[in-house]
C-alpha positions as CSV (number, residue, x, y, z in Angstrom):
1,M,0.0,0.0,0.0
2,Q,1.3,3.4,-1.0
3,S,1.8,6.1,1.6
4,L,-0.5,8.3,-0.6
5,D,-3.2,5.7,-0.3
6,L,-2.8,5.5,3.4
7,A,-3.0,9.3,3.6
8,D,-6.1,9.4,1.5
9,I,-7.7,6.7,3.8
10,L,-6.8,8.7,6.8
11,Q,-8.3,11.8,5.4
12,Q,-11.5,10.1,4.6
13,T,-11.6,8.6,8.1
14,F,-11.3,12.0,9.7
15,L,-14.1,13.4,7.4
16,I,-16.4,10.6,8.0
17,A,-15.8,10.9,11.9
18,L,-16.7,14.7,11.4
19,K,-19.9,13.9,9.4
20,L,-21.0,11.3,12.0
21,S,-20.4,13.4,15.0
22,A,-21.8,16.7,13.6
23,P,-25.6,16.1,14.1
24,A,-25.2,15.3,17.9
25,L,-22.6,18.1,18.5
26,L,-24.6,20.6,16.7
27,A,-27.9,19.7,18.5
28,A,-26.1,20.0,21.9
29,L,-24.5,23.3,20.9
30,A,-27.7,24.8,19.9
31,V,-29.8,23.6,22.8
32,G,-26.9,24.6,25.3
33,L,-26.9,28.1,23.7
34,V,-30.7,28.4,24.1
35,V,-30.7,27.1,27.7
36,S,-27.9,29.4,28.6
37,L,-29.8,32.4,27.2
38,L,-32.8,31.5,29.1
39,Q,-30.7,31.0,32.3
40,A,-29.3,34.5,31.7
41,V,-32.6,36.2,31.1
42,T,-34.5,34.5,34.1
43,Q,-31.3,34.6,36.3
44,I,-31.7,30.9,37.3
45,Q,-28.1,29.6,37.8
46,E,-28.6,25.9,37.9
47,A,-25.8,23.9,36.4
48,T,-27.8,20.7,35.8
49,L,-30.7,22.4,34.1
50,A,-29.1,22.1,30.7
51,F,-28.5,18.4,31.0
52,V,-32.0,16.9,30.3
53,P,-32.6,19.1,27.2
54,K,-29.3,18.4,25.7
55,L,-29.8,14.7,26.3
56,L,-33.2,14.8,24.5
57,A,-31.8,17.0,21.7
58,I,-28.9,14.6,21.2
59,G,-31.3,11.6,21.2
60,A,-33.7,13.3,18.6
61,A,-30.6,14.2,16.5
62,M,-29.5,10.7,16.5
63,V,-32.8,9.3,15.6
64,L,-33.3,11.8,12.8
65,A,-29.8,11.6,11.4
66,G,-29.6,7.8,11.9
67,P,-30.2,6.8,8.4
68,F,-27.8,9.4,7.0
69,M,-25.1,8.2,9.5
70,T,-25.7,4.5,8.7
71,A,-25.5,5.0,5.0
72,T,-22.4,7.2,5.4
73,L,-20.6,4.4,7.5
74,I,-21.7,1.6,5.3
75,G,-20.5,3.5,2.2
76,F,-17.1,4.2,3.9
77,A,-16.8,0.4,5.0
78,R,-17.5,-0.8,1.4
79,R,-14.9,1.7,-0.1
80,L,-12.3,0.4,2.4
81,F,-13.1,-3.3,1.6
82,D,-12.9,-2.6,-2.1
83,Q,-9.5,-0.9,-1.6
84,M,-8.4,-3.9,0.4
85,I,-9.4,-6.3,-2.3
86,L,-7.5,-4.2,-4.9
87,V,-4.3,-4.2,-2.8
88,G,-4.6,-7.9,-2.0
89,G,-5.1,-8.8,-5.6
90,T,-1.9,-7.2,-6.9
């Protein structure tokens, strides 16, 4: 396997990891921002208040983005196995 192939696979792996983690992280970011704004407006300074809404938002994001995440991961795995067959065949 060439070092260029390995660098390409590593780059693809990082991009896939970013794509797979983005829905949950963005949902947590958005809910955390909204909850912190509400806490600032109402002057309720409870640290555990943001936990449940974030958990629910991350769960909803995972359910909604699940098919996209599964298709992305399956496609990446197929590309890796195809590349392994090409390397093994030569």
